[in-house]
N, C-alpha and C positions, 0 to 999 in steps of 0.2 A: 789384543781389542778386549772390551774391557764388557763383557753380555750384559751380565747386568745394569749395564748405566743406560746402554745401547738401547733397552728393553724400557726401561722407566723413563725413557727419550720421550716418548711417544708419538716416534715416528712409525710405530706398527700399525697405533688404531687408523694412521695417516693413510694405509698405504692399504688396510684393510674398504678404506669409504673412499678408496680413488683418488686422491685428492693429493697424489705427491708426480711431478714430472718421470716419463722415460727413462731417463737418465737414477731417479731417485728408485723409481720401481725394481730397475736389474741391478741397484745395488740393496735392495731388499733381499732380491730374491737368493743372489747371490751370497748372500750372508747366512739364510732359509738354508742352504744347501752345506753349507760351512758348517752354524752349528745346531745344532737337534732344538735345544734351548730355543732360540729365535722361531725355527716352524713351528712347536709347543704353543706356541706363546700367540702366532696368530693364528692356529686351529683355535683356542680359546677365547681368542677376541672374536672370530668370525660366528663362534657356535652362542658366544655371549650376545650379540647383535640379533640374531636371530631366534632368539627366547624373547628378548626387549620387544620385537618387532613382532611377535606371535601374542605375549602378555597385553599390549600396545589394538590389538585388533579384535576385540573379545567374540565379534559377532561373523566371525570369519571360521566356514564348517572347517571340520578336524584335517580332513583331508584337502583346504585350500592352498595349504603350501606347497602339495604334491602338483597343483594344477598350473597354480603359478609357475614351478619349475619345467613342466611341460612345455608351457607355453612359450619362455624365456628361453629353453634350450637347453640342451644337455651341460648342469651344473657338477660338478667332479670337485671331490676334497684336494684340499691347496694342496700341489705338487709343480715346486719352481720349476722342472723339466717339462711340465705342461703347460706354461703358462702364455705360451703361443698357439696351443691347437686349436681347435672350431668349438665354438659355443662362447654364449655370454660371460663377461672374466668376472669373479667375486665382484671386484671393484664395483661395475657401474649395478650389481644387484643390491650391493651391502649400500654402496652410495645410495638408492633409491628407499632403502628401507630408513638409513639412517633422515632422509630428508621428510618422512612417513613420522619418525619418530621425531622431530623435529617442528614441525607443522600442530604436530600434540600436543608437545610440548610446548609453542607459543601460544597456542585456545587456550590452556591449563592458568598459564602467566597472567593471557590477560580477561577471564573470566574470576579470578583469584583476585587481582588488580581493582575488578568493576565492584565486588565483594567490599575489599578494603577501604575504599572508598565511599561504596553507602554508608557503611560501619561510623568512619571518621565522620559524615555528618551528619549521621546518625545524634554519637558521641556527643560532636558540637552541639546542634542544637536543644539537647538534653545541657549539654551545661551550660547553654546563655538560658534556657528556663531557668536554670536552678539559680544563676546569678541577680535574675529580673527577682525574684521571691527575696533572693539574699536580701537585694538591694530597697525591697520595695519592706521587708519586715526589718531595717535598717533607721530606716527614714521613721517608721511605725514609731519605734522606741524609742528614738530620738525624741518624736513630736512628742509624745507624753510624759519624756526625763523631761522637757522642754516648760510641756504644764506643769509635772508638779512643782518646779522650781520657782513656777510664778507662782502657784497658789499658797506656797510654804514662805512669797517674800514678807518679811518684818512689814509691810509697810500694807498690806491687805487688809482690808474689812469681812469678816466673816460675816453675809446676812442670810439667819434661816429666811424659809420660806415654807409658809407651809398651808394643808390644804383649805381650800374652802367651800360653801355652801355642794356647789356642784358635783365637787369631787374630794370631800372629804379627809380620803389616805393619798392624797396625791402632796407631796413635796417637794421640796429645792433646795438650793444653795447658790448665794452670789459671792463672789470671793471679787469684792471692787477694791484695785488698785487708784488713788484718786489720784498719786501724783503721774502715773501712767496713762490715767484717763483711762481706762478700758475696765471689763469685766466679764468673768470667767463665770458660767451658769454650769452647775450640775444638776443635771436636768434628770436621771436615771429613777429620779421617786414619779416620774408624770408617766402615764399608760401613753401606748402608742395614738399616734392621731387618726381619726377614721380617715381615710381617702377624700380630697379636696380641702384638707383642714389643715394648717398647719399651726405650732405654737408663737405669739409674741412676746418680746420683752419690754416693758416697760418703765422709765425712770418715771420716781411722781415725788411733787412736791404735797405736800399735806396738809396748806391752808393761805388760798382753798387750794383742792385736788387740783393737779396739775399734770396729767399725762404727756410722756411726748419715749416715744417709742424710738429702743435703741437697736430692734434688728429682731433678726427672725429663724426660730430652732429648726430649719430645712435640712433635709435628707435626716431626719429623726432616726428615722428605721435602719438607717444602716450607716450611723454612727454609735458604734460598738462602744465608747464608750465614756456618751452623752454629755461630754465639757464640752459647752464651747464659748467662745471668746467675739467678745461685741466692746464696742467704743464705744465710750460714757464721758462724757464733757461735760456732763448735768452737775448740778448743785443737787444732787438723790435724797431725798428723804426715804421713802420707800421704793420696793422692788416688788412687781405683777406679773405672771405670767396667765395671758387669754389666750383659749381656742378660736382664730381667725381664719377667714375661707384665706385658701391659697392667695400668697399674693401680699397677702397684710393688710389691714385697717387702718384709716387715719386717723380714728379713736377707740379705744376700747370695750370690749361687747362685755361688760361686768355681769350680763347671765351667764357669762362662760368663763370668768376669773377662775382660774383654778387654781394659783400659789400666790401669796400673800405673805411681804414680811419685809417691818419699817428697821432703815438702818441705826445699828445703839440700843436695838431693845434686846 
């Protein structure tokens, strides 16, 4: 018989845990009498399980195991000849210890699994948040690049709008693409409008003076680029920007004309 192979098979651990059939138990006991190495290995396994049980029960008093032994019965060292003697067999006692360890292990695994799930969920939320920020940033960059391309188009006419009496320091620029019928207003030089007011852009015919509204510069404060795209199908000779009540006016309030500039000037 190959003793080392027999020990390595795991049958001795099952014997100590009380998981073998009566016939298998007798076989192990027979070999334990015949081979001292097997008997020594069984005693080492019993010792290891007792140590694990103690480690898994940190709150048990130092004499706790002695009390358990006294209540269970006479616990004696492993002797194959005495396996049929009085008292609770080691297999039952160690089977209980193994069950305690299994329960502790399962609880630890459940706790770690719940913690891991929570960490994964938090990581996924952070990942989604970063993806949203990245998507918004890409859209913003794309929008700015598109505006720059439109401003630099060879068909664009640039009109400088100078400050007027109500605000001499104000200024703006109109980038008019006559073919595409739209105007991009660069309002970086306008002060932020007071609450309840907005800027309104006018297309002007000069003789006679005929203003036509082409749109409002709404959300002025939140627009960091201060670039606004407006439709303009008019034969414009000039552009003006006035400050109007929120929602705009049917005709410009000339007293609140902030900037004005003629096409081709």
